[in-house]
C-alpha positions as CSV (number, residue, x, y, z in Angstrom):
1,M,0.0,0.0,0.0
2,A,1.5,3.4,-1.0
3,A,2.4,5.7,1.9
4,R,0.4,9.0,2.1
5,F,2.2,12.2,2.9
6,K,0.4,15.1,4.5
7,Q,0.7,18.3,2.4
8,S,2.3,21.2,4.3
9,V,0.1,24.2,4.8
10,F,3.1,26.4,3.9
11,A,3.8,26.5,0.2
12,E,6.3,29.3,-0.2
13,V,8.0,32.1,1.7
14,D,9.6,35.2,0.3
15,V,11.3,37.6,2.7
16,H,12.1,40.2,0.0
17,S,15.6,40.8,1.3
18,K,16.6,43.3,-1.4
19,T,13.5,45.5,-0.9
20,N,13.5,45.3,2.9
21,N,17.2,46.0,3.2
22,T,16.9,49.0,1.0
23,E,14.0,50.3,3.0
24,H,16.0,49.7,6.3
25,H,19.2,51.3,5.0
26,T,21.1,48.0,5.2
27,H,21.4,47.2,1.5
28,E,25.1,48.3,1.6
29,I,25.6,45.3,4.0
30,S,23.8,42.7,2.0
31,L,21.0,42.1,-0.5
32,E,20.7,38.4,0.3
33,Q,20.6,38.2,4.1
34,L,17.6,39.9,5.7
35,I,18.9,42.7,8.0
36,V,16.4,45.1,9.5
37,R,16.2,47.9,12.0
38,R,14.0,47.8,15.1
39,G,10.9,49.9,15.3
40,Q,10.4,49.6,11.5
41,S,8.3,47.1,9.7
42,F,9.5,44.7,7.0
43,N,7.5,42.8,4.4
44,L,7.2,39.1,4.0
45,T,5.1,37.1,1.5
46,L,3.7,33.8,2.7
47,K,1.8,31.5,0.4
48,L,-0.3,28.8,1.9
49,S,-1.6,25.6,0.3
50,Q,-5.2,26.6,1.4
51,S,-7.1,29.6,2.3
52,F,-6.4,31.7,5.4
53,T,-9.2,32.0,8.0
54,P,-7.6,33.9,10.9
55,D,-10.6,33.6,13.3
56,L,-10.5,29.8,13.1
57,H,-6.8,29.2,12.4
58,P,-4.6,32.2,13.5
59,F,-0.9,32.7,12.9
60,I,1.3,32.6,15.9
61,F,4.8,34.0,15.2
62,T,7.8,33.6,17.4
63,A,11.1,35.6,17.2
64,V,14.0,34.5,19.4
65,T,17.6,35.6,19.8
66,G,20.4,34.2,22.0
67,E,20.9,30.8,23.6
68,Y,18.3,31.4,26.3
69,P,15.3,33.3,24.8
70,S,12.9,34.7,27.3
71,E,9.8,36.9,27.0
72,D,10.6,38.5,30.3
73,L,14.1,39.4,29.1
74,G,12.9,40.7,25.7
75,T,14.8,38.0,23.8
76,K,11.7,36.1,22.8
77,S,8.5,37.6,21.3
78,R,5.3,35.8,20.5
79,F,2.7,37.6,18.4
80,G,0.0,36.7,16.0
81,I,-2.7,37.5,13.4
82,P,-5.1,38.2,15.0
83,D,-3.0,39.1,18.0
84,T,-4.7,37.0,20.7
85,V,-1.4,35.5,21.9
86,Q,-1.2,34.9,25.7
87,R,2.1,36.5,26.8
88,S,4.0,36.7,30.0
89,P,2.7,39.7,32.1
90,S,6.2,41.2,32.1
91,A,7.0,40.5,28.4
92,K,9.3,43.1,26.9
93,A,10.0,44.0,23.3
94,V,6.7,42.7,21.8
95,W,6.7,42.5,18.0
96,R,3.7,43.0,15.7
97,A,2.3,41.5,12.5
98,E,-0.3,42.8,10.2
99,L,-1.9,41.8,6.9
100,Q,-1.1,44.2,4.1
101,G,-3.3,45.3,1.3
102,G,-3.0,43.1,-1.7
103,S,-3.3,39.9,0.4
104,S,-5.7,37.2,-0.8
105,P,-6.8,35.1,2.2
106,Q,-9.1,33.0,-0.1
107,T,-6.2,31.9,-2.2
108,G,-3.7,31.8,0.8
109,T,-1.4,34.5,-0.7
110,L,-0.6,36.8,2.2
111,N,1.5,39.9,2.3
112,L,2.6,40.6,5.9
113,N,4.1,43.5,7.7
114,I,6.2,42.5,10.7
115,T,7.6,45.1,13.1
116,P,10.3,44.4,15.7
117,S,9.7,46.5,18.8
118,A,11.8,49.7,19.1
119,S,13.2,48.2,22.3
120,T,14.2,44.9,20.8
121,P,17.7,43.7,21.6
122,L,20.0,43.8,18.6
123,G,21.3,40.5,17.3
124,A,20.6,37.5,15.1
125,Y,17.0,36.2,15.3
126,K,15.1,33.1,14.2
127,L,11.5,33.9,13.0
128,S,9.0,31.1,12.8
129,V,5.2,30.7,12.6
130,Q,2.6,28.2,13.7
131,H,-0.5,27.6,11.7
132,R,-3.0,24.7,11.8
133,G,-0.8,22.7,14.1
134,E,2.3,23.0,11.9
135,E,5.4,25.1,12.6
136,K,7.4,26.7,9.9
137,M,10.8,28.3,10.1
138,L,10.4,31.5,8.1
139,T,13.9,33.1,8.1
140,N,17.1,34.0,9.9
141,L,17.4,37.7,10.2
142,V,19.5,40.3,12.0
143,V,18.0,43.2,13.9
144,L,20.0,46.5,14.4
145,F,19.5,49.8,16.1
146,N,17.4,52.3,14.2
147,P,18.5,56.0,14.1
148,W,15.6,56.6,11.7
149,C,13.0,55.6,14.3
150,P,11.8,58.3,16.8
151,D,11.2,55.6,19.5
152,D,14.7,54.2,19.3
153,W,17.2,55.8,21.8
154,V,19.7,56.3,19.0
155,F,17.2,58.4,16.9
156,L,18.9,61.2,15.0
157,S,16.5,63.6,13.3
158,D,18.9,65.1,10.7
159,E,19.1,63.0,7.5
160,A,22.5,64.5,6.5
161,Q,23.9,63.5,9.9
162,K,22.5,59.9,9.6
163,Q,24.2,59.6,6.2
164,E,27.5,60.8,7.7
165,Y,27.5,59.1,11.1
166,V,25.8,55.8,10.1
167,M,26.2,55.2,6.4
168,N,29.5,56.8,5.4
169,E,32.2,54.2,5.1
170,Q,35.1,56.7,4.7
171,G,36.3,59.3,7.2
172,V,39.1,61.5,8.4
173,I,41.0,61.2,11.7
174,Y,43.1,64.1,12.8
175,R,46.5,63.7,14.4
176,G,49.6,65.8,15.1
177,S,49.6,68.5,17.9
178,D,47.7,71.7,18.6
179,N,49.8,73.7,16.2
180,Y,50.3,70.9,13.6
181,I,47.0,69.2,12.8
182,Y,47.2,66.7,10.0
183,P,44.2,64.8,8.5
184,M,44.5,61.1,7.8
185,H,41.9,59.4,5.7
186,W,40.5,56.3,7.5
187,D,38.4,53.6,5.7
188,Y,35.7,52.5,8.2
189,G,34.4,49.8,5.7
190,Q,31.5,48.9,8.1
191,F,29.5,47.4,5.3
192,E,32.2,45.1,3.9
193,E,31.7,41.3,3.7
194,D,31.1,39.5,7.0
195,T,31.0,42.7,9.2
196,V,27.7,41.7,10.7
197,K,29.1,38.3,11.7
198,I,32.3,39.9,13.1
199,C,30.4,42.6,15.1
200,L,28.0,40.1,16.7
201,K,31.0,37.9,17.5
202,I,32.6,40.8,19.3
203,L,29.5,41.1,21.4
204,D,29.4,37.4,22.2
205,L,33.0,37.3,23.5
206,N,32.6,40.1,26.0
207,K,33.1,39.2,29.7
208,K,29.5,39.9,30.7
209,H,28.2,37.5,28.0
210,L,30.6,34.8,29.1
211,R,29.4,35.2,32.7
212,N,25.6,35.5,32.0
213,P,24.7,35.2,28.3
214,A,20.9,35.5,28.9
215,D,21.2,38.9,30.7
216,D,23.9,40.1,28.3
217,V,21.7,39.5,25.2
218,S,18.8,41.1,26.9
219,A,20.8,44.2,27.7
220,R,21.6,44.6,24.0
221,S,18.4,46.5,23.8
222,N,20.2,49.4,25.4
223,P,22.7,51.4,23.3
224,I,24.3,52.7,26.6
225,Y,25.2,49.1,27.5
226,V,26.3,48.1,24.0
227,G,28.5,51.2,23.8
228,R,30.4,50.1,27.0
229,V,30.7,46.6,25.8
230,V,32.1,47.7,22.4
231,S,34.5,50.1,24.2
232,A,35.8,47.2,26.3
233,M,36.0,44.7,23.4
234,I,37.9,46.8,20.9
235,N,41.0,46.7,23.1
236,S,42.5,43.3,24.3
237,Q,43.8,44.5,27.7
238,D,41.6,42.1,29.7
239,D,39.6,40.1,27.2
240,N,39.6,38.6,23.7
241,G,39.4,42.1,22.3
242,V,40.2,43.1,18.7
243,V,43.3,45.2,18.9
244,Q,46.4,44.9,21.2
245,G,47.9,48.2,22.2
246,N,51.7,48.9,21.9
247,W,53.3,52.3,22.8
248,G,56.8,51.0,22.6
249,K,59.3,50.7,19.8
250,E,59.2,47.0,18.9
251,F,56.5,45.7,16.6
252,G,58.3,42.7,15.1
253,D,55.6,40.2,15.9
254,G,52.9,42.4,14.3
255,V,52.7,45.7,12.5
256,P,53.2,49.2,13.9
257,P,50.0,51.1,14.6
258,T,50.9,53.7,11.9
259,H,50.5,50.9,9.3
260,W,46.7,50.7,9.4
261,S,44.6,52.8,7.1
262,G,41.2,51.3,7.9
263,S,39.2,49.0,10.1
264,Y,38.1,46.2,7.9
265,A,41.6,44.7,7.5
266,I,41.9,44.6,11.3
267,L,38.4,43.1,11.9
268,K,39.0,40.5,9.2
269,R,42.3,39.5,10.6
270,W,40.8,39.2,14.1
271,I,37.9,36.9,12.9
272,D,40.2,34.8,10.6
273,S,42.7,34.2,13.5
274,N,40.1,32.7,15.7
275,C,39.7,36.0,17.5
276,L,43.3,36.5,18.6
277,P,44.1,40.2,19.2
278,V,45.5,42.0,16.2
279,K,49.0,43.6,16.7
280,Y,49.2,46.6,17.1
281,G,47.2,49.7,17.7
282,Q,47.2,53.1,19.4
283,C,44.4,55.5,20.1
284,W,43.4,56.4,16.6
285,V,43.3,52.7,15.6
286,F,41.1,51.8,18.5
287,A,38.8,54.7,17.8
288,G,38.6,54.0,14.0
289,V,37.7,50.3,14.6
290,M,35.1,51.2,17.3
291,C,33.5,53.7,14.9
292,S,33.1,51.0,12.3
293,V,31.5,48.6,14.7
294,M,29.1,51.3,16.2
295,R,28.0,52.4,12.7
296,L,27.4,48.8,11.6
297,L,25.2,48.2,14.7
298,G,23.2,51.4,14.0
299,I,24.5,53.7,16.6
300,P,25.5,57.1,15.0
301,C,29.2,57.6,15.7
302,R,32.0,59.9,14.9
303,V,35.8,60.0,15.6
304,V,37.0,62.9,17.7
305,S,40.6,64.1,18.2
306,N,41.6,66.1,21.3
307,F,45.0,68.0,21.1
308,Q,47.1,68.5,24.2
309,S,45.1,65.8,25.8
310,A,45.6,65.2,29.5
311,H,45.9,61.8,31.2
312,D,45.0,62.4,34.8
313,T,45.6,59.2,36.8
314,N,44.8,60.5,40.3
315,K,41.7,62.6,39.6
316,N,43.0,65.9,40.9
317,L,42.6,67.7,37.6
318,T,46.3,68.6,37.6
319,V,49.1,67.2,35.4
320,D,52.6,67.6,36.8
321,N,55.6,68.0,34.4
322,Y,59.2,67.9,35.7
323,Y,62.2,69.6,34.0
324,A,65.9,69.4,35.0
325,D,67.9,72.5,35.3
326,Y,69.4,71.7,32.0
327,G,66.1,72.0,30.2
328,V,65.0,68.4,29.4
329,R,62.2,66.5,31.0
330,E,63.8,65.0,34.1
331,K,61.4,62.2,34.7
332,E,58.1,60.7,33.6
333,S,55.0,61.3,35.7
334,R,52.1,59.0,35.9
335,D,50.2,61.9,34.6
336,S,50.9,63.1,31.1
337,V,49.8,65.4,28.3
338,W,49.5,63.6,24.9
339,N,50.1,65.5,21.7
340,F,46.7,64.2,20.7
341,H,44.3,61.6,21.8
342,V,41.4,60.1,19.8
343,W,38.1,58.7,21.0
344,V,34.6,58.4,19.5
345,E,31.3,60.0,20.2
346,G,28.1,57.9,20.0
347,W,24.7,59.5,19.7
348,M,22.0,58.2,22.2
349,K,19.5,59.2,24.8
350,R,20.5,59.1,28.5
351,P,17.3,58.7,30.5
352,D,19.3,56.9,33.2
353,L,20.8,60.4,34.1
354,A,17.9,62.8,33.6
355,K,14.4,62.5,32.3
356,D,14.4,65.9,30.7
357,G,16.9,65.0,28.0
358,R,19.7,67.4,29.2
359,Y,22.3,64.6,28.8
360,D,21.0,63.2,25.6
361,G,23.0,63.4,22.4
362,W,26.8,62.9,21.9
363,Q,28.5,60.6,24.4
364,V,32.2,60.1,24.7
365,L,33.3,56.4,24.4
366,D,37.0,55.6,24.5
367,P,38.3,52.1,23.6
368,T,41.9,53.0,24.3
369,P,42.9,51.0,27.4
370,Q,44.0,53.8,29.8
371,E,42.1,53.3,33.1
372,M,39.7,50.7,34.4
373,S,36.0,51.5,34.7
374,D,33.9,49.1,36.8
375,G,36.6,46.5,36.5
376,M,37.0,46.7,32.7
377,Y,39.3,48.7,30.4
378,C,36.6,50.8,28.9
379,C,35.4,54.4,29.1
380,G,32.0,56.0,28.7
381,P,29.5,56.8,27.6
382,A,30.1,60.2,29.1
383,P,27.7,62.9,28.0
384,V,29.5,65.7,26.3
385,S,27.0,68.1,27.9
386,A,28.0,66.8,31.3
387,I,31.7,67.5,30.5
388,L,30.8,71.0,29.4
389,N,29.0,71.7,32.7
390,G,31.6,70.0,35.0
391,D,29.1,67.3,36.2
392,T,31.9,65.0,37.3
393,H,29.5,63.1,39.7
394,L,27.8,61.5,36.7
395,K,28.5,58.1,35.0
396,Y,30.2,56.9,33.0
397,D,33.8,58.2,33.5
398,V,32.9,61.9,33.2
399,P,35.8,62.9,35.6
400,F,38.4,61.2,33.4
401,V,37.2,62.8,30.2
402,F,36.7,66.2,31.9
403,A,40.4,66.1,32.9
404,E,41.4,65.2,29.3
405,V,40.1,68.5,28.0
406,N,40.3,70.7,31.1
407,A,43.2,69.7,33.5
408,D,45.6,72.3,34.6
409,C,49.4,71.8,34.1
410,S,52.0,72.4,36.8
411,Y,55.7,72.8,35.7
412,W,58.4,71.9,38.2
413,L,62.1,72.5,38.2
414,V,64.1,69.5,39.6
415,K,67.3,70.8,41.2
416,A,70.6,68.9,41.5
417,D,69.8,68.0,45.1
418,G,66.5,66.5,44.1
419,S,64.3,69.3,45.4
420,E,61.5,70.6,43.2
421,V,60.4,74.2,42.6
422,K,57.2,75.0,40.8
423,I,58.0,77.3,37.9
424,F,54.4,78.1,36.9
425,S,50.9,76.7,36.5
426,D,49.1,76.7,33.1
427,T,45.3,76.6,33.0
428,K,44.9,76.9,29.2
429,T,47.1,74.4,27.4
430,V,45.1,71.2,27.8
431,G,42.2,70.5,25.5
432,Q,42.9,72.4,22.2
433,N,41.2,72.2,18.8
434,I,38.9,69.3,19.5
435,S,38.2,68.1,16.0
436,T,36.0,65.8,13.9
437,K,35.2,65.5,10.3
438,S,32.4,67.8,9.0
439,V,29.1,66.4,7.8
440,G,29.2,65.9,4.0
441,S,32.8,67.1,3.4
442,N,36.4,66.3,4.5
443,K,36.8,69.7,6.2
444,R,37.8,69.8,9.8
445,M,35.1,70.8,12.3
446,D,36.2,72.3,15.6
447,I,33.9,71.2,18.4
448,T,35.9,72.5,21.4
449,D,33.0,74.7,22.5
450,T,30.8,71.6,23.0
451,Y,33.3,70.3,25.6
452,K,34.5,73.4,27.4
453,H,33.8,77.1,27.9
454,R,36.3,79.5,26.3
455,E,39.7,79.5,28.1
456,G,40.3,82.6,30.1
457,T,36.6,83.3,30.8
458,E,35.1,83.4,34.3
459,K,32.6,80.6,33.2
460,E,35.5,78.2,32.4
461,R,37.1,78.7,35.8
462,A,33.8,78.4,37.6
463,V,33.0,75.1,35.9
464,F,36.6,73.9,36.7
465,K,36.0,74.6,40.4
466,F,32.6,73.1,40.3
467,A,34.0,69.9,38.8
468,L,36.9,69.8,41.3
469,A,34.4,70.2,44.2
470,H,32.7,66.9,43.2
471,L,36.1,65.1,43.5
472,E,37.3,66.6,46.9
473,N,36.0,63.6,48.9
474,S,38.3,61.2,47.1
475,W,41.6,59.9,48.6
476,I,43.6,62.2,46.4
477,E,45.6,65.0,47.9
478,I,44.8,67.8,45.6
479,N,47.5,70.2,44.1
480,G,50.6,68.3,43.3
481,A,49.9,65.1,45.1
482,N,52.6,63.1,43.2
483,A,55.3,65.8,43.4
484,N,56.7,64.4,46.7
485,N,59.9,62.6,45.7
486,G,62.2,65.2,47.2
487,N,62.1,68.4,49.2
488,T,59.4,70.3,47.4
489,E,59.4,74.1,47.3
490,E,56.4,75.8,45.8
491,A,56.9,79.5,45.0
492,T,54.6,81.5,47.2
493,S,53.9,83.9,44.4
494,I,54.5,83.8,40.7
495,P,56.7,86.7,39.5
496,P,55.0,89.1,37.1
497,P,55.4,88.2,33.4
498,Q,58.6,90.1,32.5
499,L,59.6,87.9,29.7
500,V,57.6,86.8,26.6
501,M,58.9,83.7,24.8
502,Q,57.6,82.5,21.5
503,F,58.7,79.8,19.0
504,A,58.3,80.5,15.3
505,E,58.8,78.4,12.1
506,V,61.5,79.4,9.6
507,S,60.3,76.8,7.2
508,I,57.6,74.0,7.3
509,P,59.1,71.1,9.4
510,R,59.2,68.1,7.1
511,N,60.7,64.6,7.9
512,G,63.9,64.2,5.9
513,E,64.8,67.8,6.0
514,D,66.6,70.0,8.7
515,V,64.1,71.5,11.1
516,R,64.5,75.3,11.3
517,M,62.9,77.3,14.0
518,K,63.6,80.4,16.1
519,L,63.0,81.5,19.6
520,V,61.9,85.1,20.0
521,L,62.2,86.8,23.4
522,N,60.8,90.1,24.5
523,S,60.9,91.9,27.8
524,D,59.2,94.9,29.3
525,S,62.3,95.6,31.4
526,S,63.8,99.1,31.0
527,V,67.4,97.8,31.4
528,P,69.4,95.2,29.4
529,R,69.0,91.7,30.8
530,T,71.6,89.0,30.6
531,L,70.0,85.6,30.1
532,S,71.2,82.0,30.2
533,V,69.2,80.3,27.5
534,N,69.1,76.5,27.5
535,I,67.4,75.0,24.4
536,S,66.8,71.3,24.4
537,V,65.3,69.1,21.7
538,Q,63.8,65.7,22.5
539,A,62.0,63.1,20.4
540,M,58.6,62.4,21.7
541,Q,56.0,59.7,21.4
542,H,52.5,61.1,20.8
543,N,51.4,60.1,24.3
544,G,53.9,62.6,25.9
545,S,56.7,60.1,26.7
546,P,60.2,61.1,25.7
547,A,61.8,58.9,23.1
548,G,65.3,60.2,23.2
549,N,67.4,63.4,23.7
550,I,68.4,64.8,20.3
551,Q,70.4,67.9,21.2
552,T,71.0,70.6,23.8
553,E,72.6,74.0,23.4
554,V,73.3,76.6,26.2
555,T,74.0,80.2,25.3
556,E,74.3,83.5,27.1
557,Q,72.3,86.3,25.5
558,T,71.6,90.0,26.2
559,L,68.0,91.2,25.8
560,L,67.8,94.9,25.1
561,P,64.9,97.0,26.3
562,G,62.1,97.3,23.7
563,K,63.9,94.9,21.3
564,D,63.2,91.4,20.2
565,L,65.9,88.8,20.6
566,S,65.8,86.1,18.0
567,I,67.7,82.9,18.6
568,P,68.0,80.5,15.6
569,I,67.3,76.8,16.2
570,V,68.5,74.2,13.7
571,V,67.8,70.5,14.2
572,P,69.6,68.5,11.5
573,F,68.0,65.4,10.0
574,S,71.3,63.6,10.8
575,A,70.5,64.3,14.5
576,Y,66.8,63.5,14.7
577,G,66.3,61.0,11.8
578,K,66.9,57.8,13.8
579,Y,64.3,58.8,16.3
580,M,61.6,59.6,13.7
581,V,61.4,56.1,12.2
582,E,58.8,55.3,14.9
583,N,58.0,58.8,16.0
584,K,57.0,62.1,14.2
585,S,57.1,64.5,17.1
586,I,59.9,66.7,18.5
587,N,59.6,68.7,21.7
588,I,61.7,71.9,21.8
589,S,62.0,73.4,25.2
590,A,63.7,76.6,26.3
591,M,64.6,77.3,29.9
592,V,65.8,80.8,30.5
593,T,67.4,82.1,33.7
594,D,67.8,85.7,34.5
595,K,71.5,86.1,35.4
596,Q,70.8,89.1,37.6
597,K,67.9,87.3,39.4
598,P,68.7,83.6,39.3
599,D,65.4,82.7,41.0
600,N,63.5,84.0,38.0
601,I,63.3,81.0,35.7
602,Y,61.1,80.9,32.6
603,L,60.1,77.9,30.5
604,A,58.5,77.6,27.1
605,E,58.1,74.5,25.0
606,N,56.8,73.7,21.5
607,R,55.8,70.3,20.1
608,V,56.6,70.1,16.4
609,V,55.0,67.3,14.4
610,L,56.9,66.6,11.1
611,K,55.1,66.4,7.8
612,D,55.7,63.3,5.7
613,P,57.7,63.7,2.5
614,P,55.4,64.4,-0.4
615,V,53.9,61.7,-2.7
616,S,51.8,61.9,-5.8
617,I,48.7,59.8,-6.7
618,T,47.1,60.0,-10.2
619,V,43.8,58.2,-11.1
620,F,43.4,57.8,-14.9
621,G,40.0,58.2,-16.5
622,Q,36.5,57.6,-15.1
623,S,35.9,54.7,-12.7
624,R,33.0,52.3,-13.1
625,V,31.8,49.3,-11.1
626,N,33.5,46.1,-12.3
627,Q,35.8,47.9,-14.7
628,E,39.5,48.3,-14.3
629,T,40.9,51.7,-13.4
630,S,44.7,52.5,-13.6
631,V,46.4,54.4,-10.7
632,E,49.9,55.8,-10.6
633,W,51.9,56.5,-7.4
634,V,55.2,58.5,-7.4
635,F,57.7,59.2,-4.5
636,M,61.1,61.0,-4.4
637,N,63.7,59.9,-1.9
638,P,64.8,63.2,-0.2
639,L,67.7,61.6,1.7
640,K,71.4,61.1,1.0
641,E,71.0,57.4,1.9
642,T,69.3,54.4,0.1
643,L,65.9,53.5,1.3
644,K,65.6,49.8,1.9
645,D,62.7,47.4,2.7
646,C,60.3,49.5,0.6
647,S,56.7,48.4,0.3
648,L,53.4,49.9,-0.9
649,T,50.0,49.0,0.8
650,I,46.8,49.8,-1.1
651,S,43.4,49.7,0.4
652,G,39.9,51.2,0.1
653,S,36.4,49.7,0.7
654,G,34.4,49.5,-2.5
655,L,37.7,49.7,-4.5
656,L,39.7,46.7,-3.4
657,Q,38.9,43.6,-1.4
658,G,41.1,43.9,1.7
659,E,44.7,45.2,1.5
660,T,47.1,44.7,-1.4
661,V,50.8,44.8,-0.5
662,N,53.4,45.4,-3.2
663,K,57.2,45.1,-2.6
664,L,59.3,47.8,-4.2
665,P,63.1,47.8,-5.0
666,D,65.6,49.8,-2.9
667,L,65.5,53.5,-3.7
668,R,68.8,55.3,-4.1
669,P,69.4,58.9,-2.9
670,N,67.5,61.6,-4.7
671,C,65.9,59.1,-7.0
672,R,62.2,58.7,-7.9
673,V,60.0,55.6,-7.8
674,R,57.0,55.4,-10.0
675,T,54.6,52.5,-10.0
676,K,51.2,51.8,-11.7
677,F,48.6,49.4,-10.4
678,P,45.0,48.5,-11.4
679,I,41.9,48.7,-9.2
680,V,38.5,47.2,-10.0
681,P,35.8,49.0,-8.0
682,Y,32.9,46.8,-6.8
683,K,30.7,49.5,-5.2
684,S,29.5,52.8,-6.7
685,G,29.6,56.3,-5.1
686,Q,32.4,58.3,-3.5
687,R,35.2,56.0,-2.5
688,T,38.6,56.7,-1.0
689,L,41.8,55.0,-2.2
690,I,44.5,55.0,0.5
691,V,48.1,54.3,-0.3
692,D,50.7,53.6,2.4
693,F,54.5,53.7,1.7
694,D,56.9,52.1,4.2
695,C,60.7,51.9,4.2
696,S,63.8,51.8,6.4
697,A,63.8,55.6,7.1
698,F,60.1,56.6,6.8
699,R,57.3,54.6,8.4
700,N,53.9,54.6,6.8
701,V,53.9,57.7,4.6
702,K,50.2,57.9,3.6
703,D,48.2,59.7,0.9
704,S,44.7,59.2,-0.5
705,R,42.4,60.1,-3.4
706,T,38.7,60.3,-3.5
707,I,37.3,58.5,-6.5
708,L,33.8,58.8,-7.8
709,V,32.8,55.3,-9.0
710,L,29.9,55.3,-11.5
711,P,27.4,52.4,-11.6
C-alpha cells in the first residue's frame, strides 16, 4: 500500500531581502541576508496551500535571539494574526504582525508587515510561525538599532547626519599636535563582507556575555550598555578584544600602529585568526575600529581628536611636568599630556541620568585602554553636555574625560639636590582644537566649544572649580599630590610676566629635512637683561613620553629694552632621523634664567610634528563598477641614503577587497620611484583610495584620493 504524505500548509516564503534591506538602510551590508532595524516594519510574503481563516486558524509568530530566549528578558517575542497570543505579564520587546493590502486570504497568498519592537535587543534572530498545528521556520534575520525611528534611543533627526554618522564608510582622523593638525583618511568599511558576523562575535565574546549570556543578550536593547561593551572589546587589555595596544618601539611580531589605514583589515584579521588580538594599535586605531562597529550596529558615531590631551591618573585635575635645570624633561610622571588623543562619540539618549533629556546626544566612548571602569578597560558613555558643565559626579567616567580636556598643568624644576620648585601653572594648554570630520565634506570641524567654555573666561574657571568640588572627597591629595619625591618648594607667588617667549617656524618642518625654528624673546624691562638660554630638543611619542634626547645648546644672550631677541634653532636630520622612524614628534623646550635674578626661571616648549615627504597619486579616466581603473603613485627619496625594505600597501572599501601589499626595490638617494597598479571597483559612489609607503627611514607615509565610482 502506498504511503500518504500530509501536504504542508506552507507552500512558499519570500522575505524580500533586497527590498526590505533597501528600506531599512542595510542594503550596503547585504542584499541576500535579511537585515532590518528595530521599530520599523519589513515585508514578507507567505503562500499557503489553502485559504487563510484567521478567526479559526490564526498565525502565531515567534522571534527569538540568544541561547536562552525569554519573553521576560525581551529576547523572545510571541505575536499573532489576530494578536490574541497569551504573553508573559512582564513580556518586553513585543513584535507586531499585520496583513497588508493586496493579500488574498481566499487563495492563501498573504503579504505581511512584521515590526520588531523599538526596544528589541539587537542581534541574530530566528523567525518562525505556527498555523493549523504546523510550525514553519520563516527566516534567519539580523536586527540592528534604528536611528531613523523616533522611538529608538539612537534616533537622529537630521538626515545628512545619519548619512555621515551611520552610512558613510570613509572618514578623516586628525593627528599631530595643537599647532600641527594633519588629516589622515580612514576607511571604516563597516559594510564590507562578514562585518555583521564579526560585530556580533565581538558582542558574544565580552566578559558579561561569558558570565551570563541571557542577561547580556537582553541588555543589548540598550545602546548605553552596547557602547560600554564595544569600548571594552575593541582593546584586548583584559579580554579577547580586537586590537592589542603597543606604545613602545618593537613591533616585530605584528605591524606598527601607523601601518593601518582602515578598520576592515583589522576586523577580518581578528575573525580569521580565531579572535586573537591584532597587533598593534594606538588611540586612533582603537577609535577607528570602534566607529566602524558602532556604525554597523546602527549607533550614530564619529571619531574625535583632542589635542594637548591630559591623562590624569589621580583625579585631581592637575598634570605635573618635571624639568631638570638643563632643560630636558627630568622624569616621567604617571600623569601626562598627549600631543593628541582620539576617541569616539556615539549618539544616544541618557534617561538613566535625567528624564528631561539634558544629557541626551553625543556621548564620549574611548576604547583605548588607559584606566579601568567598573573593573574593565573601557570608558564611557560620558555625555558631552556633562563634561561642558563639569558634572563630574555622573556616570560613566565623566571625571576622566573632563580632565582630558580641562586639566591644569604644573611645571616643576628639579634641582641637582632632588628638590623641586614650581615654575608656573598653566590653565589653558590642555584641550585644544577638539576636532572631527564635517558632515558631508572632508573639512575639519572644531567642536571644542561643546566640551568646554572658552579659556580665560570666568565661566571656564567656575566650571573647573565646580568639577573639582565633586572630587574633593576622594583619597587624592589635591594640588601636586605626586610631586613628593624630594624636598618640594612651591613658590609663594608667581613673578609678574617680564619675559615673553615664542617659537616661530622658519620653514615648514618636514621629515627628511633639517628643522629650522627660532625662539623670539621680548621683555618689558627698562634695562638690558643677561639671560642664560638652554634650548633642548627631545624626540617624543605622541602620548607625551620622551623617546630620546636629540640635542642641547646653552648660550648667554643679552636682551635689550624694547627689542626682540631672535635665537635660531636648527635640528639637522642627521641628529633626529633615527628617532623619527617610529615617531614624528619633536619637543623643543627653552629654559631661560635671568643672570641678575637667578630665581627668575622661565620655561617655554613647542611640540613640532613633522610632515611626511610628499607623494603623488594620479587616477586615470573615469571609474565604473567592475571595470579596471589605472592608478599611478610617485615618490622621491629626499635623503642622501638608500631607502631599503620598501613596500606599498593599497586599500579602500568598494575599490579593493582587503589590503594589497606590493614590494618595491631599494630606492637610491634623490631618485624617484613610479609604480602603476589597477583597481576594479565593486561599489559605486564616493570611495577613498588609501596608499601607504613604508621603508627603512620613513614609516607609513600615507596619501589618499577620493574616486567617484559610476554604476
